[in-house]
C-alpha positions as CSV (number, residue, x, y, z in Angstrom):
1,M,-22.5,33.4,-9.0
2,G,-20.2,32.8,-12.1
3,V,-17.5,34.3,-10.1
4,I,-18.0,32.6,-7.0
5,K,-18.3,29.6,-8.8
6,L,-15.2,30.4,-10.7
7,R,-13.2,31.8,-7.5
8,N,-14.3,28.3,-5.3
9,S,-13.0,26.3,-8.2
10,F,-9.6,28.2,-8.1
11,E,-9.5,28.2,-4.1
12,K,-10.0,23.7,-4.8
13,I,-7.4,23.5,-7.3
14,V,-4.7,25.8,-5.0
15,S,-5.5,23.3,-1.7
16,L,-5.1,20.4,-3.7
17,I,-1.8,21.6,-4.9
18,K,-0.5,22.5,-1.5
19,E,-1.8,19.2,-0.7
20,H,-0.3,16.9,-3.2
21,G,2.2,19.5,-4.9
22,A,1.5,20.5,-8.8
23,F,3.0,18.1,-10.5
24,N,1.9,14.6,-8.9
25,L,-1.9,16.4,-9.3
26,F,-1.0,16.6,-12.9
27,L,0.1,13.6,-13.5
28,Y,-2.9,11.8,-11.5
29,K,-4.8,13.6,-13.7
30,S,-3.0,12.9,-17.0
31,D,-3.3,8.7,-16.0
32,A,-7.3,9.3,-15.2
33,V,-7.4,10.8,-18.9
34,I,-5.0,9.2,-20.6
35,S,-5.7,5.6,-19.7
36,R,-9.4,6.0,-20.2
37,L,-8.8,6.9,-23.9
38,S,-6.4,4.0,-24.0
39,N,-8.3,1.3,-22.8
40,N,-5.9,1.3,-19.5
41,N,-3.2,0.5,-21.9
42,I,-1.1,3.3,-21.4
43,R,-0.9,4.3,-17.8
44,L,1.4,7.0,-16.1
45,I,2.0,5.6,-12.0
46,K,4.0,7.0,-9.0
47,Y,4.5,6.0,-6.1
48,Y,6.3,6.7,-2.6
49,F,8.3,4.3,-0.8
50,F,7.3,4.0,3.3
51,V,9.6,2.4,6.0
52,Q,7.7,1.9,9.5
53,P,9.1,0.3,12.5
54,I,7.6,-2.7,13.8
55,S,6.6,-2.1,17.7
56,D,6.2,-5.1,20.2
57,Q,3.3,-2.4,21.7
58,C,-0.3,-2.8,21.1
59,V,-2.1,-0.1,19.9
60,I,-5.6,-1.5,21.2
61,K,-5.8,-2.6,24.1
62,N,-8.2,-5.9,25.6
63,A,-8.3,-6.7,22.2
64,R,-9.8,-10.3,22.8
65,K,-12.9,-8.0,24.8
66,R,-13.7,-6.8,21.5
67,K,-16.3,-7.6,19.0
68,I,-14.1,-7.3,16.4
69,K,-12.1,-10.4,15.6
70,T,-8.7,-10.8,13.6
71,Y,-7.1,-14.1,12.4
72,L,-5.0,-15.3,9.8
73,P,-6.8,-17.2,7.2
74,V,-5.3,-20.2,4.5
75,S,-5.8,-20.3,0.8
76,G,-9.3,-21.1,0.2
77,D,-10.7,-19.6,3.6
78,L,-14.5,-19.1,2.7
79,I,-14.0,-15.4,4.0
80,F,-12.2,-14.5,1.0
81,E,-16.0,-15.1,-1.2
82,H,-16.9,-11.7,0.7
83,C,-14.0,-9.6,0.3
84,P,-13.6,-6.7,-1.9
85,R,-10.2,-8.9,-4.7
86,P,-11.1,-10.9,-7.0
87,K,-10.2,-14.7,-6.2
88,A,-7.7,-15.2,-8.7
89,V,-5.7,-12.3,-7.1
90,I,-6.0,-13.5,-3.5
91,E,-4.4,-17.2,-4.8
92,E,-1.6,-15.8,-6.7
93,R,-0.8,-13.5,-3.5
94,F,-0.8,-17.1,-1.8
95,S,1.1,-18.6,-4.1
96,Q,3.6,-15.8,-3.7
97,G,4.0,-16.6,0.2
98,S,2.1,-13.6,1.3
99,K,-0.2,-13.6,3.8
100,C,-2.9,-11.7,5.4
101,F,-5.1,-11.0,9.1
102,V,-8.7,-11.0,8.3
103,A,-10.6,-8.7,10.7
104,T,-14.3,-10.1,11.6
105,K,-17.5,-8.7,13.2
106,D,-19.9,-10.9,14.2
107,G,-18.9,-13.3,12.1
108,Q,-18.9,-11.4,8.8
109,F,-15.8,-9.7,7.2
110,I,-14.8,-6.3,7.3
111,G,-11.6,-5.8,6.5
112,F,-7.9,-7.3,5.7
113,I,-4.3,-6.4,5.6
114,W,-1.6,-8.4,3.4
115,F,1.8,-8.8,4.0
116,S,4.8,-10.3,2.4
117,E,8.3,-11.7,4.8
118,E,10.3,-12.0,1.7
119,K,9.7,-10.4,-1.9
120,Y,6.3,-9.0,-3.6
121,I,5.5,-8.9,-7.0
122,E,3.8,-5.9,-7.5
123,D,0.7,-6.4,-9.6
124,E,-0.2,-3.1,-10.9
125,V,3.1,-2.7,-12.4
126,R,5.9,-4.7,-13.2
127,C,8.2,-4.7,-10.5
128,E,9.3,-6.5,-8.0
129,I,9.8,-5.2,-4.4
130,V,12.5,-6.6,-2.5
131,P,12.8,-5.6,1.5
132,S,16.0,-5.3,3.1
133,P,17.8,-6.9,4.9
134,M,16.6,-9.8,4.7
135,G,14.6,-11.3,7.8
136,I,14.6,-7.4,9.2
137,S,12.1,-6.2,6.9
138,A,9.1,-7.3,5.6
139,W,6.4,-5.6,2.9
140,D,3.0,-5.0,3.7
141,Y,0.0,-3.7,1.1
142,D,-3.6,-3.6,0.6
143,I,-5.4,-2.6,3.7
144,Y,-8.7,-2.5,3.3
145,V,-11.5,-1.6,5.5
146,N,-15.3,-1.7,4.9
147,P,-16.6,2.3,4.3
148,D,-19.0,1.4,7.4
149,N,-16.3,0.2,9.5
150,R,-13.2,2.7,9.0
151,L,-13.5,4.9,11.9
152,G,-13.7,2.2,14.3
153,M,-10.9,-0.3,15.5
154,A,-10.9,-2.5,12.5
155,F,-7.5,-1.0,10.9
156,P,-5.4,-0.7,14.6
157,M,-6.5,-4.0,15.2
158,L,-5.2,-5.8,12.2
159,W,-1.9,-3.4,12.3
160,D,-1.4,-4.6,15.6
161,Q,-2.0,-8.3,14.5
162,V,0.8,-7.9,12.0
163,N,3.0,-6.1,14.1
164,Q,3.0,-9.3,16.8
165,Y,3.1,-11.5,14.5
166,L,6.0,-9.9,12.0
167,F,8.1,-8.8,15.7
168,E,7.9,-12.5,17.5
169,R,9.6,-13.9,14.3
170,G,12.7,-11.3,14.3
171,Y,11.0,-8.5,12.1
172,R,11.7,-4.6,13.1
173,W,10.7,-2.8,9.8
174,T,7.7,-3.3,7.4
175,M,8.0,-1.0,4.3
176,S,5.2,-0.2,2.2
177,R,4.3,1.9,-1.2
178,I,2.0,4.6,-1.3
179,S,0.4,7.0,-4.6
180,P,1.0,10.5,-3.9
181,I,-2.6,11.8,-4.2
182,N,-3.4,8.9,-1.2
183,S,-3.4,11.7,1.9
184,T,-5.0,9.9,4.1
185,S,-3.0,6.5,3.6
186,L,0.2,9.0,3.7
187,S,-1.2,10.6,7.2
188,T,-1.8,7.5,8.9
189,H,1.7,5.9,7.7
190,K,3.0,8.8,9.2
191,K,1.5,8.7,12.6
192,L,2.5,5.3,12.9
193,G,6.3,6.7,12.6
194,A,6.3,6.0,8.2
195,V,9.7,7.2,7.2
196,Y,10.2,8.1,2.9
197,C,12.8,6.0,1.6
198,G,12.6,6.6,-2.2
199,Q,9.6,6.9,-5.4
200,A,9.1,5.2,-8.5
201,F,7.6,6.6,-11.6
202,F,6.3,3.8,-14.1
203,M,5.0,4.7,-17.9
204,C,3.4,1.8,-19.3
205,I,2.6,1.9,-22.8
206,W,1.4,-1.5,-24.0
207,N,3.7,-3.7,-23.1
208,I,6.5,-1.3,-23.2
209,Q,7.3,0.0,-19.6
210,I,9.5,2.4,-18.4
211,M,10.9,2.9,-15.0
212,L,12.7,6.2,-12.9
213,A,13.3,5.4,-9.7
214,S,15.4,6.9,-6.7
215,V,16.5,3.1,-5.2
216,S,18.2,0.5,-7.6
217,P,18.3,-0.2,-10.3
218,F,17.2,3.1,-11.4
219,I,16.1,3.2,-14.5
220,H,14.8,0.0,-16.6
221,I,13.2,-0.6,-19.7
222,S,12.1,-3.3,-20.8
223,T,8.4,-5.2,-22.2
224,T,8.9,-8.3,-20.3
225,K,11.4,-8.3,-17.3
226,R,10.6,-7.2,-14.0
227,P,12.8,-4.5,-12.4
228,K,14.3,-5.5,-8.5
229,L,13.7,-2.4,-6.4
230,H,15.6,-2.9,-3.4
231,L,14.6,-0.9,-0.5
232,T,16.4,-0.5,2.7
233,P,15.6,1.7,6.1
234,P,17.4,5.1,5.4
235,I,18.2,4.1,9.4
236,S,20.1,1.4,10.9
237,K,18.0,1.0,13.9
238,P,14.6,1.6,14.5
239,K,14.0,3.8,18.0
């Protein structure tokens, strides 16, 4: 039995390395250990940046006939009392100018997707994301759907709403950051036509932050300031 368990563990590790890459897996495991031992004062965080075209074609047909409803709430909407994010975080997002579409079923919250038409101030590390060109590229983040509804229509309906909203206002690209070990999100975005456009690595040691990125400003070290990461689609026009 010991040999079988050892072989199964080895096969699982090999599978994870093939799926995420040895360095990404090592970084993820190291961050989990170091952040716990340091009471979250030391972090090792890596992001991939993706850009996907905004389409005027809806994934879900006859959305109005569905039980799931989507709408654009404002700050202070009572629906946020039932979502899995602190009130302070929600208010900070609205104060930045971010918006979100909420999905409900039978009047109950089941999910949301946040997006910004301008810059976005990251809340996990000190960093400001600047999608370019302005007025053409937007930023989407924090897509959440209740576990019981993740195999349903909630996510595609939310995605349709964001696409329609942005397309009508002249946007043609939306960008996002994804953890290298979040294979589900990576797969979903690629199915939506997402294209890799950069990456960044952050080492946070108490108030010291070291950033290495594949996009401008490439290297940044600070104790208080936020680097501005300028993201641009790798191709000039969406298909």
